[in-house]
matplotlib code that plots the C-alpha trace (Angstrom):
import matplotlib.pyplot as plt

x = [9.3, 6.7, 3.2, 0.3, -3.2, -6.3, -9.6, -12.6, -15.8, -15.0, -14.9, -11.7, -10.0, -6.5, -6.6, -7.7, -5.0, -2.5, -3.6, -3.6, -0.1, 1.1, 0.0, 2.1, 5.2, 7.0, 7.0, 9.1, 10.7, 12.5, 9.6, 5.9, 3.4, -0.3, -2.4, -6.0, -8.7, -11.5, -13.1, -11.4, -7.7, -5.2, -3.2, 0.0, 2.4, 5.6, 8.2, 11.3, 11.2, 8.5, 4.8, 4.4, 7.5, 7.0, 3.3, 1.8, -1.7, -1.0, 0.0, -3.3, -5.1, -3.6, -5.2, -8.9, -11.4, -13.2, -10.6, -6.9, -3.9, -0.8, 2.6, 5.6, 8.8, 11.8, 14.3, 15.4, 18.1, 18.8, 18.1, 16.8, 15.0, 12.4, 13.5, 11.6, 8.9, 5.4, 2.7, 4.0, 1.5, 1.2, -1.0, -1.7, -4.0, -6.7, -6.2, -4.3, -3.2, -1.4, 0.0, 1.4, 3.1, 4.5, 6.7, 9.5, 9.0, 11.6, 11.6, 12.1, 15.3, 14.0, 10.7, 12.3, 14.6, 11.8, 9.6, 12.5, 13.1, 9.4, 9.9, 8.7, 10.9, 11.2, 11.4, 12.4, 14.5, 11.7, 10.1, 6.7, 6.8, 6.3, 2.6, 2.3, 4.6, 2.7, -0.7, 0.7, 1.0, -2.7, -2.5, -5.2, -5.7, -9.1, -9.5, -12.7, -13.9, -13.9, -17.0, -16.6, -19.1, -19.9, -18.1, -14.9, -14.7, -12.6, -10.1, -9.6, -8.4, -5.5, -4.9, -5.0, -2.4, -0.1, -0.4, 0.1, 3.5, 4.7, 6.6, 7.3, 5.6, 3.1, 0.3, -0.9, -3.4, -4.2, -6.0, -7.9, -10.0, -13.2, -12.1, -9.5, -8.2, -6.5, -4.9, -2.3, 0.0, -1.2, 1.2, 0.0, 3.5, 2.5, -0.6, -3.5, -6.6, -10.0, -12.1, -14.9, -15.5, -19.2, -19.9, -16.2, -14.0, -10.5, -7.4, -4.1, -1.1, -2.2, -5.4, -3.8, -4.3, -8.1, -8.0, -6.6, -9.6, -12.1, -12.7, -13.8, -12.0, -13.9, -11.6, -8.2, -7.8, -7.1, -4.0, -4.5, -7.6, -8.3, -10.8, -12.5, -14.2, -16.3, -19.5, -21.5, -19.8, -17.2, -16.4, -14.0, -12.2, -9.7, -8.1, -5.2, -4.6, -4.5, -1.0, 0.3, 0.0, 3.4, 2.6, 5.7, 6.4, 8.8, 5.7, 4.9, 8.5, 9.3, 7.6, 3.9, 2.8, 1.8, -1.8, -2.3, -4.4, -2.8, -2.8, -5.8, -4.3, -3.3, 0.4, 0.5, -0.8, 1.7, 4.7, 3.9, 3.7, 7.1, 8.5, 6.6, 7.9, 11.4, 11.2, 10.0, 13.1, 15.5, 16.8, 18.7, 18.4, 18.4, 17.2, 15.3, 14.1, 15.0, 13.5, 15.3, 12.6, 10.3, 10.1, 11.5, 8.9, 6.1, 8.1, 9.9, 6.5, 5.7, 9.1, 8.9, 5.4, 6.3, 9.5, 8.2, 11.1, 10.5, 10.1, 12.0, 12.8, 16.6, 16.9, 15.0, 14.0, 14.1, 11.0, 12.1, 14.5, 13.4, 13.8, 17.5, 16.9, 15.2, 17.9, 19.4, 23.1, 25.1, 26.6, 23.2, 22.1, 25.1, 24.4, 20.7, 21.5, 23.5, 20.9, 17.8, 18.7, 20.0, 20.8, 18.7, 21.3, 18.7, 17.6, 20.9, 23.6, 24.8, 22.0, 21.9, 19.8, 18.1, 17.9, 15.1, 15.3, 13.0, 15.7, 19.4, 20.3, 23.7, 24.7, 26.3, 23.3, 23.3, 27.0, 26.6, 23.7, 25.5, 28.5, 26.2, 24.6, 28.1, 29.1, 25.9, 26.9, 25.1, 26.8, 25.6, 24.0, 22.1, 20.8, 17.7, 16.3, 12.5, 13.0, 15.4, 18.8, 18.3, 20.1, 18.3, 18.3, 14.8, 13.7, 10.3, 10.9, 13.1, 16.6, 18.6, 19.7, 22.9, 24.1, 27.3, 25.3, 23.7, 25.8, 24.3, 25.8, 29.3, 29.7, 28.8, 26.6, 29.7, 31.4, 28.3, 28.2, 31.8, 31.4, 28.4, 30.0, 27.3, 27.5, 25.1, 23.1, 20.0, 17.5, 13.9, 13.9, 12.3, 9.9, 9.0, 8.4, 6.1, 4.2, 3.2, 1.5, -1.8, -1.5, 2.3, 2.5, 0.8, 3.7, 7.0, 9.8, 12.6, 14.7, 15.0, 14.5, 15.9, 12.8, 11.7, 8.1, 9.4, 12.5, 15.3, 18.2, 17.6, 16.1, 17.7, 16.8, 15.3, 16.6, 13.5, 11.9]
y = [5.5, 6.0, 7.5, 5.7, 6.9, 5.5, 6.6, 4.4, 5.5, 8.9, 9.8, 11.8, 9.1, 9.5, 13.3, 12.9, 10.3, 12.8, 15.5, 13.2, 11.9, 15.4, 16.1, 13.1, 14.4, 14.7, 10.9, 10.4, 12.4, 10.0, 8.7, 8.9, 6.5, 6.2, 3.2, 3.4, 0.9, 1.5, -1.8, -3.7, -3.2, -1.4, 1.6, 2.7, 5.7, 5.6, 8.4, 9.6, 12.8, 14.7, 14.8, 18.2, 17.9, 14.3, 13.9, 15.9, 16.3, 14.0, 11.3, 11.8, 11.5, 8.0, 6.9, 6.5, 5.0, 5.5, 3.9, 4.6, 4.1, 6.2, 6.1, 8.4, 6.6, 7.0, 4.2, 2.9, 1.0, -0.2, 1.3, 4.9, 6.6, 5.1, 1.4, 0.4, 3.0, 2.0, 0.9, -2.5, -4.1, -7.6, -10.6, -12.9, -15.7, -13.1, -11.2, -8.0, -6.3, -3.0, -2.7, 0.1, -0.5, 1.5, -0.4, -3.0, -6.8, -8.3, -11.8, -10.5, -12.3, -15.7, -15.4, -14.2, -17.1, -19.5, -18.0, -18.0, -21.7, -22.2, -20.5, -16.9, -14.3, -11.1, -7.9, -5.5, -5.5, -4.0, -6.2, -4.8, -7.3, -10.0, -9.2, -10.1, -13.0, -14.6, -13.9, -15.6, -19.0, -19.4, -20.8, -20.0, -19.3, -18.8, -19.1, -20.9, -17.8, -15.6, -15.6, -14.1, -12.1, -14.0, -11.4, -12.0, -15.8, -16.0, -13.4, -12.9, -16.5, -15.9, -12.4, -13.7, -16.4, -13.8, -11.6, -14.6, -15.2, -11.6, -10.5, -6.9, -3.7, -3.3, -0.9, -1.5, -0.9, -3.4, -2.2, -4.9, -4.3, -3.9, -3.2, -1.8, -4.0, -2.1, -3.4, -3.1, -5.7, -7.0, -4.9, -1.7, -0.3, 2.2, 4.4, 4.0, 6.2, 5.9, 8.9, 10.0, 12.5, 12.4, 8.7, 8.0, 6.1, 7.5, 5.9, 7.6, 7.2, 10.4, 12.4, 15.5, 13.9, 14.2, 18.0, 18.8, 17.1, 18.4, 14.9, 13.9, 11.6, 8.4, 6.2, 4.4, 1.0, -1.1, -3.2, -6.6, -5.4, -6.1, -3.8, -4.4, -1.6, -2.3, -1.2, -3.0, -1.1, -1.5, -4.8, -5.5, -8.7, -9.7, -12.9, -13.1, -13.7, -10.4, -9.3, -6.5, -3.2, -1.6, 1.7, 3.6, 6.4, 8.1, 9.0, 11.4, 12.5, 13.3, 11.7, 12.7, 16.2, 18.3, 18.6, 14.9, 12.6, 9.2, 6.5, 8.0, 11.5, 14.7, 14.8, 18.5, 17.9, 15.1, 16.9, 20.1, 18.1, 16.6, 20.2, 21.0, 17.9, 18.6, 22.1, 20.5, 18.4, 21.3, 24.1, 26.0, 29.9, 31.5, 34.5, 32.9, 29.5, 28.7, 25.7, 23.7, 24.0, 22.4, 19.4, 21.3, 24.1, 22.4, 21.1, 24.4, 26.2, 23.8, 24.4, 28.2, 28.3, 26.1, 28.1, 31.5, 32.2, 34.0, 31.8, 33.2, 32.0, 32.0, 29.7, 30.5, 27.5, 27.5, 25.5, 24.6, 22.0, 18.7, 17.0, 16.3, 13.2, 11.3, 11.7, 8.3, 9.2, 11.2, 13.4, 14.5, 15.1, 17.4, 19.4, 19.8, 21.3, 24.2, 24.6, 24.7, 26.7, 30.2, 31.9, 35.0, 37.3, 39.7, 37.0, 35.3, 37.9, 38.1, 35.9, 32.8, 30.4, 27.1, 25.2, 22.6, 19.7, 16.7, 14.0, 13.4, 10.4, 10.7, 14.1, 15.5, 17.7, 19.2, 19.9, 21.9, 23.9, 24.8, 26.0, 28.2, 29.6, 30.4, 32.3, 34.3, 35.5, 33.3, 33.8, 30.5, 27.5, 24.9, 22.0, 20.3, 17.2, 16.5, 12.7, 10.3, 9.2, 6.9, 3.7, 1.0, 0.3, 0.3, -2.9, -1.6, 1.1, 3.9, 4.7, 3.5, 0.1, -0.3, 0.7, 2.2, 5.0, 6.1, 8.7, 7.7, 4.3, 5.6, 8.4, 9.5, 12.5, 14.7, 13.4, 14.1, 17.6, 18.2, 16.8, 19.0, 22.0, 23.2, 24.6, 22.0, 19.1, 17.3, 14.9, 14.3, 11.3, 8.0, 8.2, 11.8, 10.7, 7.9, 10.3, 12.4, 9.6, 8.0, 4.2, 4.4, 0.6, 0.2, 1.9, 0.7, 2.8, 0.3, 3.0, 4.5, 1.6, -1.3, -3.2, -4.7, -6.1, -8.9, -11.1, -9.3, -11.8, -13.2, -10.1, -9.1, -5.6, -5.7, -3.6, -1.5, 1.8]
z = [-9.8, -12.5, -13.0, -14.5, -15.6, -17.2, -18.7, -19.4, -21.2, -22.6, -26.3, -25.7, -23.7, -25.1, -24.7, -21.1, -20.4, -21.9, -19.5, -16.5, -17.2, -17.7, -14.1, -13.1, -14.9, -11.6, -11.3, -14.4, -17.2, -19.4, -21.6, -22.0, -23.7, -24.3, -25.5, -26.5, -27.6, -30.1, -29.2, -32.1, -31.5, -29.3, -30.6, -28.9, -29.0, -27.0, -27.1, -25.2, -23.2, -21.3, -22.1, -23.6, -25.8, -26.8, -27.6, -30.4, -31.7, -34.5, -32.0, -30.2, -33.5, -33.8, -30.5, -31.1, -28.8, -25.5, -23.2, -22.7, -20.3, -20.0, -18.4, -17.5, -16.8, -14.5, -14.8, -11.4, -13.3, -16.8, -20.1, -20.1, -22.9, -25.2, -25.3, -22.2, -22.5, -21.5, -22.2, -23.3, -25.6, -27.1, -27.8, -24.9, -24.0, -23.1, -26.4, -27.1, -23.8, -23.1, -19.6, -17.5, -14.1, -11.2, -8.8, -8.9, -9.4, -7.0, -8.5, -12.0, -12.8, -11.6, -13.4, -16.7, -16.7, -16.1, -18.8, -21.3, -20.6, -21.5, -24.9, -24.2, -26.1, -24.2, -26.3, -23.4, -20.3, -18.2, -15.6, -16.7, -19.6, -17.0, -17.0, -20.7, -20.5, -17.7, -19.4, -22.5, -20.6, -20.4, -16.9, -14.4, -10.7, -9.0, -5.2, -4.1, -2.2, -5.3, -7.4, -10.8, -12.8, -16.0, -18.2, -16.2, -16.3, -19.4, -18.4, -14.6, -13.7, -16.1, -14.7, -11.2, -12.1, -13.5, -10.4, -8.1, -9.6, -9.0, -5.9, -4.8, -5.7, -8.5, -9.1, -12.6, -15.4, -18.1, -21.2, -23.1, -26.2, -24.2, -20.6, -18.1, -15.3, -12.4, -9.3, -6.5, -4.9, -1.5, 0.4, -1.3, -1.8, -4.6, -4.7, -7.2, -7.2, -8.8, -9.9, -12.2, -15.0, -15.7, -16.6, -17.3, -14.8, -14.1, -12.6, -11.6, -9.3, -7.5, -7.2, -8.7, -12.1, -11.7, -11.1, -14.5, -16.3, -13.7, -12.4, -8.9, -6.5, -5.7, -3.7, -3.6, -5.1, -2.0, -1.5, -3.1, -5.0, -8.7, -10.3, -13.7, -15.6, -18.7, -20.3, -17.6, -14.8, -12.1, -10.3, -7.5, -6.5, -3.7, -5.0, -2.6, 1.1, 3.0, 4.0, 6.3, 4.5, 3.6, 1.8, 0.9, 3.3, 0.8, -1.3, 1.5, 2.0, -1.7, -4.6, -4.5, -5.4, -2.3, -3.6, -4.0, -1.8, -1.3, 1.3, 3.1, 3.6, 1.9, 1.1, 2.0, 5.5, 6.3, 4.7, 6.7, 9.9, 9.1, 9.3, 12.5, 14.2, 13.0, 14.6, 17.9, 17.9, 17.1, 19.4, 16.7, 16.6, 13.2, 11.2, 8.3, 7.2, 3.6, 1.7, -1.0, -3.7, -4.5, -2.2, 0.8, 0.6, 2.5, 5.5, 5.6, 6.1, 8.9, 10.5, 10.2, 11.7, 14.6, 15.3, 14.6, 12.3, 8.9, 5.9, 2.9, -0.6, -0.4, -3.4, -6.6, -8.8, -12.6, -13.3, -16.8, -15.3, -13.9, -10.5, -9.8, -7.6, -10.4, -13.0, -13.7, -13.3, -10.8, -13.6, -14.7, -11.1, -10.6, -13.7, -12.8, -9.5, -11.1, -13.8, -11.6, -8.4, -7.9, -4.6, -3.5, -2.0, -0.8, 1.7, 2.4, 2.8, 6.4, 7.8, 9.9, 7.9, 8.5, 5.2, 5.0, 2.5, 2.3, 2.4, 2.2, 0.0, -1.6, -0.2, -3.4, -4.2, -0.7, -0.9, -4.1, -2.7, 0.5, -1.5, -3.5, -0.3, 1.1, -2.0, -1.7, 1.8, 4.3, 7.7, 9.2, 7.5, 9.5, 7.4, 8.6, 6.9, 7.1, 7.2, 9.0, 7.5, 4.5, 5.5, 3.6, -0.2, -1.7, -3.5, -4.4, -7.0, -5.6, -6.9, -3.9, -5.0, -2.9, 0.5, -0.9, -2.5, 0.8, 2.6, 6.0, 5.6, 4.8, 7.2, 10.8, 11.4, 12.0, 8.9, 6.8, 8.2, 7.3, 3.8, 3.1, 4.7, 7.1, 10.6, 11.9, 10.6, 12.0, 10.7, 11.7, 14.0, 12.9, 15.9, 14.9, 11.3, 12.4, 14.7, 11.7, 9.8, 10.8, 11.3, 10.7, 11.2, 7.8, 6.0, 4.7, 6.1, 5.4, 3.7, 7.2, 9.6, 7.4, 8.6, 5.3, 4.8, 2.6, 2.6, 0.9, 1.0, -2.5, -4.1, -7.4, -8.3, -11.8, -14.7, -15.4, -15.9]

ax = plt.figure().add_subplot(projection="3d")
ax.plot(x, y, z, "-o")
ax.set_aspect("equal")
plt.show()
């Protein structure tokens, strides 16, 4: 999972891209990068670490121009750190291009092998380089129904060809010397939003990235859409046959910030309704409702309101530590749990508590949290999960690449309860989850239902981000 942002038409483009990508820090914490264009050439800075620590004023001074794209990275697999940091830039058949990408190209291995046989030399192990490699071939694709603006005739057929060869999830921004090209895969797996700041056009994975620069939300880039922004304005194209929408339900469950608008709805509203529906499905009696911060807070509010049970902060979060789910190794996740959460004995001691978390993937984090709550004196612990059991690996950009990692595939509900050490355990039902989301049939919930929108038999999960 990654975060991407873009700015076109602002004299402080790189600074605004920096601020936007800082607002998307929750989507990736391993590396950060920004590319800008001054109309003559593209300038790029890529560094390991988080935005505020990695990018300095001297870095921004090296990024002149009125257009920029930016990226924060979380590696679903493969090389962490700066090696595969984005943007990835290079010379192509349409000139110099810098690209940022959120998603997972499921035919990466096949395409890479084919392009290497044709002579392309890959510099990275990230599937994002496929954009540049395919653009370098010079091949074109232009459906008869698509009529291009004259300014786009030399570029977009080659971009369309590159996109036509990709399978899987890709929301992307391409920075050329004189324009930005944005787009989403036809399924719309990952979000991408458009906004404005005065005359400048903004792009971001989530709408929260506009608030920090006092920008305004315009609309979402639609599934299968390609948007071009240059000095003559904004142009929209739909080069591919329409597919069923398959927007990622886990964006609402965990990844997106609660104050973001994505997929036609506010994350906060959907996440709170998850908690309300969980309460409707539950008959447990308790003294307090305790969220696992931060992603458990909003569903816990909904649960507490629906049940009429007091909401209390029984776990205190150290906000100087990152999100434990998106650390790339289990060892790092385990350490993060102990570093970032502390029990609040004033709330817990002698109480029957309902603990609300957004999801249960591997189970090891929950086990450590429950042990912490026991030591703090909780009398009963009832764990409630505001999403269904995670049973299906994600091939579209989430860190669940194998069934063996998913506790719901290895244990029964009772075995999970015993492993975690709680008095009772319940999940939100799949039907309950779907009832909380408008037009749920337009979402991918394969991680819960194992009903994949694409064929998965031959998918090889790429080593990227």
